[in-house]
N, C-alpha and C positions, 0 to 999 in steps of 0.2 A: 504492499498499501503505499500512496505519496505521503498521504499524513502521518503526524505523528502520533503514535497509541497514546491515550487518555487513562492514567494511574492516579486512582484515588485514594487517601486514605482516611479511613475514617474510624470512629473508638469513642468510648465514653472520655468524660474530663480525665486531664491528666494522665495520662498514661504516656506520652512522651513523643505523639504524634507529629508536633512543629519541631522537637530534637530531631525525629527521622526525619521529616521536609526539609531544615537546614542543613543534613548534611547529603543529601541526595541533588539539593541542588547550588550545593557547594559554596554557600553564602549564609551569612547570617542575619535570615530574613524576619520568618516568623520570632515573634514575641516568646522568649522560653521564660517562666517563672514556675515556682512552686507551688502554685496557685491555681485552682481549677477555674477553667473555661473561660482562660486568657483569649486562646481564638473565638471568635463566633462567627464570623461573614470566612467565605469561603475562598482560597489566596492560589493562583493559580502562577506557574513558572514553570520554567523549562528542566526537567530534572536529567542527570547523568548518570550512568552504571557500564563501565568500562567502553564499547564501542557503539552504545544504546544512548539514546538522546530520546526522550518522552515530556509530554507535559506533563506534570504532577500539581495534581489540588490537595491542600492540606486543609480539612473542612474543622467546623467548629466541636469542641466537646461537649456529649450532651451529660446532663446530670439529670438525678430525678426532677421532675416535673417540679416538685415543691418548690424543690431549691431552684430552679433558675426563673420562676415564675413567669410572668410573660411573655419573654423570650426563648422559651421551650419550643413552642409551636415553628415559630420564625428560625432557627436555627436549625429544626430537625426537618424542615422542608427544603432550606439551604443543600444540606446534604444530601436529602432525597434527588435534587437536580442533580448533584453533583453524581452522584450512582448511575442513574437517567443518561450520562454522559460516557459516563466509564468503558474502558477495555476492561480494564484491572482494577478490584478494588485490596488494597490492603487493609484487612480488619486487626488492628493494635490492639493488645492486653497489654497488663500489666502483671509479670509474674511475681510480683510482691503478696499479691493478696489473691483468694481462692479469684475464680469468676464470678462476678456481679453480677444483682440482677439488671442492673441496666446493659451488661454483657452480652445477656440472656435474649433482652429487647434488641439491640441489635441486629443480633443473627440472627434472630425473626424479620427484621427487616429487608435484612440482605436475602434473606433466601425469597422475600417476593417481588425483588427484580432480576433474579437467574439468572445473575453475574458471575464470572470467576473470582471467587475469591480467594485470599490468600494468606489466615488465620497466622500471624504471626505475634507468639509473647514477649514483651519486650524487658529490658531491665533481668537478663537471663543472668546476668554476672553478679546480681543480687540476690535472686530469684529463691521466694520460702515457700513457694509451694512447687510439685511437682506438674511438669507439663501437660503431665497425662490427664490432667487435672480437667483442662480447655481440650481434650475432646467431647466433651460433653455439651458442649457449643452444637456440636453436630456437621464439624468439618473434616475433610478426610487425613488432612494433613496439617502439623501444629510445627512452627521453625521457632528455635530459641535464637531470641536476637537481643542486641544493646545498640539502640540507636546510638547513646554517648559515645560508647569507646567502638562501634562501627564493627563487633561483632556479632556471626553469622547472619551478616546483610549478603555476601554473595552466594552464601549457599540460598538463600531466598529467592536473588533475582537470579541465579541462574533457571530456575525453574517458572520466575515471571517469563522471564527471553523467551524459555523453549516455548510457553506456551502463547507468546506472541508472536513468533514464527509460524501455530499453527494458524492461529488466525489472520497469518498474509502477510504480515509489517516486518521489514528489513531493521537491521541492524543499522544507524545513520549516526555517525562519532561527531559531536563537535556541534550539533546544531544550534545555530543562532536566530535567532526574529530578524524579518525584513527589517533594515533598516528606515524604509523608504516611510515609513509610517510614521507619522506626528504623535510622540509620548505628551501624552496630554494630563497632567495632575489638576486633582480637581482640589482647592486648601481652603479653609475659612474657619470661623471659629465653631463653636460647639451649636449644634442646633439651629444653622441655618439651612438646611435640605441639600447639602453634599452626598449626602448617600442616596437621595431620595434621585436625586439629580442623575447620578451614576447608572440608575436603574434603568431610569426615564431615558438617557440616550440609548443604551447598550438594547435596552427591550425585554429585559426581564430582572428580577431579584436577583443582584450578584451580592451586593451591601444588605445588611440586617436594617430596617429601617424601624426605627422606638421612638418613643417622646420619650425613653431614658436619656439625657445628655449623656454622651462619651461612647455609645453603643461600640464604634466604629474603635478600634486599638489598633490594628495592623494597616500599612499601605495596602489597600485591594487593587487590584489592577486586574485589567480584563483588555483582550486583544479582541477588536470587529474586524470587519473587513478594510476601512479608513485607517481605524486611530487605533493607539492603544491606551486607554482612560486610566489613571489611577485615583483614587476616591483616599482620602488621606484623614487619620484621627482630626478633631477639631485643634485646633491653638488655641489655650488656657495662659492666663495670666500666671496662676501659679500651680505645682502639679502636687497634688494630693499623696500622692505613691509614686512608688518606683515604676509601676504600670505606665501612668500618666508619663512619665519622664520619656521610657523607651518609646511608645509610641509619638512624641516630640521629635523621638532622633531619626525614626520612620518617617515623618512628614517631612524631615527637613534636608533627608537623601531621598526621597521621590522630586522634594522640588531638585535637586542639586541634576539630577538626572534624567528631567524633565524637560522638553523645550518649548509648549504654551503651558500657561494656569490659568486656570479660568478660579476668578476669587469669587467667592460666592459671598455675596450680602442679604439678609433678608429685607429685604423692599418694605414691609411693614411696620420698621421699628425704625428708632433714628440708629446712624452709626454710631458706631463708639470707637474706640482708642484701638480694641483690640482689629476690628474691621481696618483701620486704619493700616494697623501691625501685619496684617495681612496683603494687603497690597503694597508695602512697601519693601514685604518678601521680595516680591515678585521685581519688585525695581531694583534691588538690591544684588538681586542675584543674575540683571542679566537676563532674566527670560521674557520670552513673547507674554505679552500680559491681555486677557480679556475680563471685564468685570461684569459678574453676571446676578444682576439683582433679582431673587429669586422669592417666589409666595407674590409673583406678578396677580394670583388671581382673589386675594385680598384687597388690591389696588382699583378703585372704581375708577372708571374709564376720564373721568372730568379730574381725575384729581394726579394723573400720569404726570404730565407737563412737568408741574410743581416736585413733586418725589422726586423725577428725574434729575431737575438744574440742582435738588435739594443734595444728591449725592455728586455732580459731579462740580459744585463750587466747591465739596470738602473733600473731594478726591484730585484738586488740583495738579498736585506733585506728579500725579500718573495719568495729564491729560491726552496722552500720544495713545492711551489703551482706549479700544472699542468698549463701550456701555451698553447693556440690552437686558429690556424686560425678557425675566424666562417664567416659567411654571411649571416644576416638576409634576406637578399635580394632575394639571390639564393639558402638558402638551405643547403649549403658547411657547414659540419663536425657538423650540429643540431645533427643529431643522434648517432657520437662520444661524444658529450657533455653530452649528457643526460647519456651514460654508465661510463663518469669520473663522472661526479655529483653522480651515485650508487658506485663508487668506493673510492669515496672522503670520503661520507656517513659511507661505511661500517669503514673504515680506523677510523674517526672523534670517531666511539664508540667500537672502540677493546680493550679489554681488555685482558693483558697479564697474563700467569700465574705466579706465585711466584717464582719458579727455573729458568724459562726462563728467569726471569727479571736478577735476582742474578748471573747468570752465566754469563752474558751479561757484565752486569755491572762490574765485578770480575775480567775479562778479560781486561778489561779497565782501571780498577784502575791498575794493574800489568803494564799496557804499558806506565802511566801517571799517576805519585801518586797523591791523593787528597792531597785538600791546607789545610783540617781541618781532624778533626777524623769523622767519619761516624760511627754511632751506626745503624740504620735500614733504610731501600728502601723498598716503597712498592707503588704500584700502588695504588692511594686513588680515582680513579673517572675517568670519562672517558665523553665526548664531551662538552673540548678537551680530549685523555688521560693523565690524570696529577698525578705526581711522589711526594710522598713527601721525603723528607732525614730527618732523626734526626741528625745530627750535633753537637761539641761543640764550633764551630764558623761559620759562615757563608761562602761557600764555593765561594771563586771568578767567577765576571763574566765571566772572559773566562774559567774557568772550568767545568761551566754550561754550556755553548756552548760545550764544547768536549764531556760531558755527551750527549748534544742532539743530536750530530754527530753519537755518539757509538751507539743511540738508532735506527736513523734513518739507520744506515750505517746495523744494523741488522735486522731491523722490517720492513722500510719502511717509514709507518705514511706518507703516500702517501696525499698531499694535506692539509693534518693536523697539527694544530700546536701544541706543545707538551708545557704544562705547568708543571713547577718544583717548589714545596713551599720548604721552611726550615723550621725545627724547631729548637732552639736550646733545648738541654739537661742540 
């Protein structure tokens, strides 16, 4: 088969799913902590084993319904959607305890889908119970592994890959996602509707949406035909625990590797310092930026202009970024938002011809003479468009802003920051 196989890891909370996930994608991506139900959304990355590459999905850990309260049904639904798409399921359990009621419940869920299931007993290096206890779950074979120390994983994947060959898949070493798709990170403070917006853009519930603040903890990404969208944890003033801190680290990393940022603000509420910080992060990180005023369905048409001007005024420092009303709930302007993403991504990659750059700036210099002598000007990069000025002394900040304005007036650079570096001769 031409496509990569899909392998999904399922299991109850705190059995080590995220640890195994991180080992197989060879990055510390999913949050790992000795506290149940840290992962809630399903997270998919490229995983690797020897010559094989595959889509690997980490799913939310299930606890008893009473312990998870309102999130139980949402997490279960997310897990079931992942199973539906899976070619292989790794059912991970915890060998330090005997099989728990939730293990039996998950086993029954898996049997309903009739997918090939590989039952792995994790933490086998410190197990307290015989792996034979796990045959009670009703699967043909039990694999003893330690995700933390990478023990037993070879035996597990030898059988998994043999089964994938039976399904028609072939080994594909070192596969990487196509780089021509914009990486779009959705950022914002808690409860502005980031996860709802991701789900609406993708067309299915990838991120779990709840009225509980901070439901998203990891950065959740999903690849569509045109984009790679990343939902991130909400940005806060303070972190009440390590989990929130790790979530912020993941958000920062997602911003770093993104190309386009969608800063989501709640259009029905007044702008806050955190909102401005979110937009400022995009400017500081030199990423293409779109400001999405979500929950537009709560704004009456007669008030739209006034609300729009209010946000524009308060975000004057990023006036080059397009701003748009959207509604994750009703779907308003979502197709327009996708078109804007494509446009700002193109501008973010824009490279000017040498003569058009020099002609434009020569005219600007005639109208307003430089504060220093300029020996050379050239574009030295894109993502963002970056220009180098060789000077006898650094130009004043006000003049740098003048140059940026001249470039924008001529070339637009819609939705993208411009970076100007100086080199002394």
